[in-house]
ROKEMAR-515771 format. One record per residue: y, x, z of N, C-alpha, C in turn; residue in one letter; residue number from 1. Coordinates in steps of 0.2 Angstrom, whole numbers, plus 5000, padded with zeros to 4 digits. Atoms other than C-alpha are relative to their C-alpha. Layout:
+------+------+------+-------+-------+-------+------+------+------+----+-----+
! n_yy ! n_xx ! n_zz ! ca_yy ! ca_xx ! ca_zz ! c_yy ! c_xx ! c_zz ! aa !   i !
+------+------+------+-------+-------+-------+------+------+------+----+-----+
!    Y !    X !    Z !     Y !     X !     Z !    Y !    X !    Z !  A ! NUM !
...
+------+------+------+-------+-------+-------+------+------+------+----+-----+
//
This chain:
+------+------+------+-------+-------+-------+------+------+------+----+-----+
! n_yy ! n_xx ! n_zz ! ca_yy ! ca_xx ! ca_zz ! c_yy ! c_xx ! c_zz ! aa !   i !
+------+------+------+-------+-------+-------+------+------+------+----+-----+
! 5003 ! 5006 ! 4997 !  5582 !  5786 !  5627 ! 5001 ! 5000 ! 5008 !  X !   1 !
! 4998 ! 5000 ! 4993 !  5586 !  5792 !  5645 ! 5007 ! 4996 ! 5001 !  X !   2 !
! 4993 ! 5003 ! 4999 !  5604 !  5785 !  5642 ! 4998 ! 4992 ! 5000 !  X !   3 !
! 5002 ! 5007 ! 5000 !  5596 !  5768 !  5637 ! 4997 ! 4998 ! 5007 !  X !   4 !
! 5003 ! 5002 ! 4994 !  5585 !  5768 !  5652 ! 5005 ! 4999 ! 5006 !  X !   5 !
! 4995 ! 5000 ! 4994 !  5600 !  5772 !  5664 ! 5004 ! 4994 ! 4999 !  X !   6 !
! 4996 ! 5006 ! 5001 !  5610 !  5758 !  5656 ! 4997 ! 4994 ! 5002 !  X !   7 !
! 5004 ! 5006 ! 4998 !  5596 !  5746 !  5658 ! 5000 ! 4999 ! 5008 !  X !   8 !
! 5001 ! 5000 ! 4992 !  5594 !  5751 !  5677 ! 5007 ! 4998 ! 5003 !  X !   9 !
! 4993 ! 5002 ! 4997 !  5613 !  5749 !  5680 ! 5001 ! 4992 ! 4999 !  X !  10 !
! 4999 ! 5007 ! 5001 !  5613 !  5732 !  5672 ! 4995 ! 4995 ! 5004 !  X !  11 !
! 5005 ! 5004 ! 4995 !  5597 !  5726 !  5682 ! 5003 ! 4999 ! 5007 !  X !  12 !
! 4997 ! 5001 ! 4993 !  5607 !  5730 !  5698 ! 5005 ! 4995 ! 5000 !  X !  13 !
! 4995 ! 5005 ! 5001 !  5621 !  5718 !  5691 ! 4997 ! 4993 ! 4999 !  X !  14 !
! 5003 ! 5006 ! 5002 !  5608 !  5705 !  5687 ! 4999 ! 4998 ! 4993 !  X !  15 !
! 5000 ! 5001 ! 5008 !  5609 !  5707 !  5668 ! 4993 ! 5003 ! 4998 !  X !  16 !
! 5006 ! 4998 ! 5003 !  5593 !  5709 !  5658 ! 5000 ! 5001 ! 4993 !  X !  17 !
! 4999 ! 5000 ! 5007 !  5596 !  5716 !  5641 ! 4993 ! 5000 ! 4996 !  X !  18 !
! 5006 ! 5001 ! 5005 !  5584 !  5713 !  5626 ! 5001 ! 5005 ! 4994 !  X !  19 !
! 5000 ! 4996 ! 5006 !  5580 !  5726 !  5613 ! 4998 ! 4996 ! 4994 !  X !  20 !
! 5002 ! 5004 ! 5006 !  5580 !  5717 !  5596 ! 4998 ! 5004 ! 4994 !  X !  21 !
! 5002 ! 4995 ! 5005 !  5578 !  5732 !  5584 ! 4993 ! 5002 ! 5001 !  X !  22 !
! 5007 ! 4999 ! 4999 !  5559 !  5734 !  5582 ! 4999 ! 5008 ! 5000 !  X !  23 !
! 5001 ! 4993 ! 5000 !  5560 !  5753 !  5579 ! 5003 ! 5003 ! 5007 !  X !  24 !
! 4997 ! 4997 ! 4994 !  5572 !  5756 !  5594 ! 4995 ! 4997 ! 5006 !  X !  25 !
! 5004 ! 5002 ! 4995 !  5560 !  5745 !  5604 ! 4993 ! 5004 ! 5001 !  X !  26 !
! 5006 ! 4996 ! 5000 !  5545 !  5755 !  5599 ! 5001 ! 5007 ! 5003 !  X !  27 !
! 4998 ! 4993 ! 4998 !  5554 !  5772 !  5602 ! 5001 ! 5000 ! 5008 !  X !  28 !
! 4999 ! 5000 ! 4992 !  5559 !  5766 !  5620 ! 4994 ! 4999 ! 5003 !  X !  29 !
! 5007 ! 5001 ! 4997 !  5541 !  5760 !  5624 ! 4997 ! 5007 ! 5000 !  X !  30 !
! 5004 ! 4993 ! 5001 !  5534 !  5777 !  5618 ! 5004 ! 5005 ! 5005 !  X !  31 !
! 4996 ! 4996 ! 4995 !  5548 !  5786 !  5629 ! 4998 ! 4998 ! 5007 !  X !  32 !
! 5002 ! 5003 ! 4993 !  5544 !  5775 !  5644 ! 4993 ! 5002 ! 5002 !  X !  33 !
! 5007 ! 4998 ! 4999 !  5525 !  5779 !  5642 ! 4999 ! 5007 ! 5002 !  X !  34 !
! 5001 ! 4992 ! 4999 !  5527 !  5798 !  5641 ! 5004 ! 5002 ! 5006 !  X !  35 !
! 4996 ! 4997 ! 4994 !  5540 !  5799 !  5655 ! 4999 ! 4995 ! 5006 !  X !  36 !
! 5001 ! 5005 ! 4995 !  5532 !  5786 !  5667 ! 5000 ! 5003 ! 5007 !  X !  37 !
! 5000 ! 4997 ! 4994 !  5529 !  5798 !  5681 ! 5006 ! 5002 ! 5003 !  X !  38 !
! 4993 ! 4998 ! 4998 !  5546 !  5805 !  5682 ! 5005 ! 4994 ! 5001 !  X !  39 !
! 4996 ! 5006 ! 4999 !  5554 !  5787 !  5680 ! 4998 ! 4997 ! 5007 !  X !  40 !
! 5002 ! 5003 ! 4994 !  5543 !  5781 !  5695 ! 5003 ! 5004 ! 5006 !  X !  41 !
! 4997 ! 4996 ! 4994 !  5549 !  5796 !  5706 ! 5008 ! 4998 ! 5000 !  X !  42 !
! 4993 ! 5001 ! 5000 !  5567 !  5792 !  5700 ! 5002 ! 4993 ! 5004 !  X !  43 !
! 4999 ! 5007 ! 4997 !  5566 !  5774 !  5705 ! 4998 ! 5000 ! 5008 !  X !  44 !
! 5002 ! 5001 ! 4993 !  5557 !  5777 !  5722 ! 5006 ! 5004 ! 5004 !  X !  45 !
! 4995 ! 4997 ! 4996 !  5571 !  5789 !  5728 ! 5006 ! 4996 ! 5000 !  X !  46 !
! 4994 ! 5004 ! 5000 !  5585 !  5778 !  5734 ! 5005 ! 5003 ! 5005 !  X !  47 !
! 4994 ! 4997 ! 4996 !  5601 !  5786 !  5740 ! 5005 ! 4995 ! 5001 !  X !  48 !
! 4995 ! 5005 ! 4999 !  5613 !  5774 !  5748 ! 5007 ! 5002 ! 4997 !  X !  49 !
! 4994 ! 4998 ! 5003 !  5630 !  5774 !  5739 ! 5005 ! 5001 ! 5006 !  X !  50 !
! 4995 ! 5000 ! 4995 !  5640 !  5771 !  5755 ! 4996 ! 5000 ! 5007 !  X !  51 !
! 5004 ! 5000 ! 4994 !  5632 !  5776 !  5772 ! 5003 ! 4995 ! 5005 !  X !  52 !
! 4997 ! 5004 ! 4995 !  5634 !  5764 !  5786 ! 5004 ! 5004 ! 5005 !  X !  53 !
! 4996 ! 4996 ! 4994 !  5648 !  5769 !  5798 ! 4997 ! 4998 ! 5007 !  X !  54 !
! 5002 ! 5001 ! 4993 !  5641 !  5771 !  5815 ! 5003 ! 5006 ! 5004 !  X !  55 !
! 4998 ! 4995 ! 4995 !  5648 !  5780 !  5830 ! 4996 ! 4999 ! 5006 !  X !  56 !
! 5004 ! 4999 ! 4995 !  5636 !  5785 !  5843 ! 4995 ! 4994 ! 5000 !  X !  57 !
! 5005 ! 5005 ! 5001 !  5623 !  5772 !  5836 ! 5003 ! 4993 ! 5001 !  X !  58 !
! 4997 ! 5007 ! 4999 !  5635 !  5757 !  5838 ! 5004 ! 4999 ! 4993 !  X !  59 !
! 4996 ! 5002 ! 5006 !  5641 !  5748 !  5822 ! 5006 ! 4997 ! 5002 !  X !  60 !
! 4994 ! 5003 ! 4999 !  5659 !  5744 !  5821 ! 5001 ! 4993 ! 4999 !  X !  61 !
! 4999 ! 5007 ! 5001 !  5665 !  5726 !  5822 ! 5004 ! 4999 ! 4994 !  X !  62 !
! 4996 ! 5002 ! 5006 !  5672 !  5718 !  5806 ! 5006 ! 4996 ! 5002 !  X !  63 !
! 4994 ! 5004 ! 4999 !  5685 !  5708 !  5815 ! 5006 ! 5004 ! 5001 !  X !  64 !
+------+------+------+-------+-------+-------+------+------+------+----+-----+
//
């Protein structure tokens, strides 16, 4: 289920919102989310930027 959650999070960043149609998969995913809600909350709150902003001595470079 962690793999499904990770894929859903990646798709949300791209603006896509997948829908689970299989009732058993939907039920299992809901149960997994309820049991792991605290760890998922911590994973979502920790945001590490992929690319740090380039700065030299506190001055951002010009894009020109």
